C-alpha positions in Angstrom: -20.6 -10.6 -19.5 -20.4 -7.6 -21.8 -18.2 -7.0 -24.8 -15.7 -9.9 -24.3 -18.4 -12.5 -24.0 -20.1 -11.3 -27.2 -16.7 -11.5 -29.0 -16.2 -15.0 -27.7 -19.6 -16.1 -28.9 -19.0 -14.7 -32.4 -15.8 -16.5 -33.0 -14.2 -19.8 -32.0 -10.5 -19.0 -32.2 -8.0 -19.7 -29.4 -7.6 -16.0 -28.6 -11.3 -15.7 -27.8 -11.2 -18.7 -25.6 -8.3 -17.2 -23.7 -10.2 -14.0 -23.3 -13.2 -15.8 -21.9 -11.0 -17.7 -19.5 -9.4 -14.4 -18.3 -12.9 -12.9 -17.7 -14.2 -16.0 -15.9 -11.1 -15.9 -13.6 -11.5 -12.3 -12.9 -15.2 -12.8 -12.0 -14.3 -15.7 -9.8 -11.8 -13.6 -8.0 -14.4 -10.9 -7.4 -17.0 -13.4 -6.2 -14.4 -14.7 -3.7 -13.6 -11.1 -2.6 -17.3 -10.4 -2.0 -17.7 -13.6 0.0 -14.5 -13.1 2.1 -15.3 -9.5 2.9 -19.1 -10.1 3.2 -19.8 -7.4 0.7 -23.5 -7.2 -0.2 -26.4 -4.8 -0.7 -25.6 -1.2 0.5 -21.8 -1.6 0.3 -19.6 0.6 -1.8 -17.3 -0.7 -4.6 -15.2 1.0 -7.2 -16.4 0.4 -10.7 -14.9 1.1 -14.1 -17.9 2.5 -16.1 -15.9 2.6 -19.4 -14.1 5.5 -21.1 -15.7 8.1 -23.3 -15.3 7.3 -26.9 -15.0 10.9 -28.0 -12.9 12.3 -25.1 -9.8 10.9 -23.3 -9.4 10.9 -19.5 -8.1 14.5 -19.7 -11.4 15.4 -21.5 -9.6 16.3 -24.7 -11.4 15.2 -27.9 -9.9 12.2 -29.7 -9.1 12.4 -33.4 -12.1 11.1 -35.4 -9.8 8.7 -37.3 -8.6 7.0 -34.0 -9.1 3.2 -33.9 -9.1 0.9 -30.9 -8.1 -2.7 -30.6 -10.1 -5.2 -28.5 -7.1 -5.2 -26.0 -7.4 -1.4 -25.6 -11.2 -1.6 -25.2 -10.6 -4.3 -22.5 -8.3 -1.9 -20.7 -10.8 1.0 -21.0 -13.6 -1.3 -19.7 -15.4 -0.5 -23.0 -15.9 2.8 -24.8 -19.2 4.8 -24.3 -20.4 6.5 -27.4 -23.1 8.8 -25.9 -22.0 12.4 -25.1 -23.6 12.3 -21.6 -23.1 8.6 -20.7 -21.6 8.0 -17.2 -17.9 7.2 -17.7 -14.6 6.5 -16.1 -13.9 5.0 -12.6 -16.2 5.9 -9.8 -17.4 4.6 -6.5 -20.8 2.9 -6.7 -23.3 1.6 -4.2 -24.5 -1.9 -4.7 -28.3 -2.1 -4.6 -28.7 -5.8 -5.7 -29.4 -8.3 -3.0 -26.4 -10.5 -2.8 -27.0 -13.8 -1.0 -23.6 -15.2 -0.1 -24.9 -18.7 -0.2 -25.3 -18.2 -4.0 -22.5 -15.8 -4.7 -20.7 -18.2 -7.1 -23.7 -17.8 -9.5 -23.7 -14.0 -9.4 -22.1 -12.5 -12.5 -23.9 -9.2 -12.6 -25.1 -6.7 -10.0 -27.1 -3.5 -9.9 -25.2 -0.4 -8.7 -25.7 3.3 -8.4 -22.8 5.6 -9.2 -21.4 8.0 -6.7 -20.1 11.4 -7.9 -19.1 14.7 -6.5 -21.5 16.4 -8.9 -25.0 16.9 -7.6 -27.9 15.9 -9.9 -31.7 16.2 -9.6 -32.3 12.7 -8.2 -29.3 12.3 -5.9 -28.7 11.6 -2.2 -25.9 13.4 -0.3 -23.3 11.4 1.5 -21.0 13.7 3.5 -17.3 13.4 3.8 -17.3 14.1 7.5 -19.2 10.8 8.2 -17.5 8.8 5.4 -13.7 9.2 5.7 -13.0 7.3 2.5 -14.6 10.0 0.4 -12.4 12.8 -1.0 -15.3 15.3 -0.9 -19.0 15.4 -0.2 -20.6 13.1 -2.8 -23.9 12.2 -4.2 -25.5 8.8 -5.0 -26.9 9.4 -8.5 -30.2 7.7 -8.6 -30.8 8.7 -12.2 -27.9 6.6 -13.3 -28.7 3.1 -12.0 -26.5 0.6 -13.9 -26.6 -3.2 -14.3 -22.9 -4.2 -14.5 -20.8 -7.3 -14.9 -18.6 -8.1 -11.9 -15.5 -7.8 -14.1 -15.9 -4.0 -14.0 -15.2 -3.9 -10.2 -11.7 -2.7 -9.3 -10.8 -4.9 -6.3 -7.6 -2.9 -5.5 -9.5 0.4 -5.0 -12.4 -1.3 -3.3 -9.9 -2.8 -0.8 -8.6 0.7 -0.2 -12.1 1.8 0.8 -12.6 -1.2 3.1 -9.2 -0.6 4.8 -10.3 3.0 5.7 -12.6 1.6 8.4 -15.5 1.7 6.0 -18.9 0.4 7.1 -22.0 -0.2 4.9 -24.0 3.0 4.2 -25.9 4.3 7.2 -29.6 3.4 7.6 -30.6 7.1 7.3 -29.0 7.3 3.8 -30.5 3.9 2.8 -34.0 5.2 3.8 -33.3 8.4 1.7 -32.3 6.2 -1.3 -35.4 4.0 -0.9 -37.7 7.1 -0.6 -36.0 8.8 -3.6 -36.3 5.6 -5.7 -40.0 5.3 -4.8 -40.5 8.9 -6.0 -38.4 8.4 -9.1 -40.3 5.3 -10.2 -43.6 6.5 -8.9 -43.9 3.5 -6.6 -46.6 3.8 -3.8 
């Protein structure tokens, strides 16, 4: 379960136990949200992919002497060190199979980030067919991520669902499958 789980395993103080309980509660809430809204493969969720370690949300460089508490890292959803790592909050497409019968056991899912920036291996989803988008966007198949459920922002995901959102259209799903086959050289 990411950073918080590692911290819990390394120490046995009450603060760590409290953090673990908070994370487990959040994951339980997301599992229930998925079950209630029948969210599964090919649905879109909003994910906190972590903040950039070197730059803040305004893309200004941080001071090299800056330090961060565990509480701050928790709020950032982690800090990504690499200059070109995918960061901040974005919509993402779930590509894991989620069987609702077993959803209480799911702690992690596989997602593909959605961005307004086109990349080499990306699939276009147009705003005119997807009213919840702010602009034409791209499913970034070169950035597949395995994430913990605690990274999902329920509030923003609900906003998408309330905008008469349906799972991704079959045409786009076929484009994703074909692009993934090319990307991974699957015959």
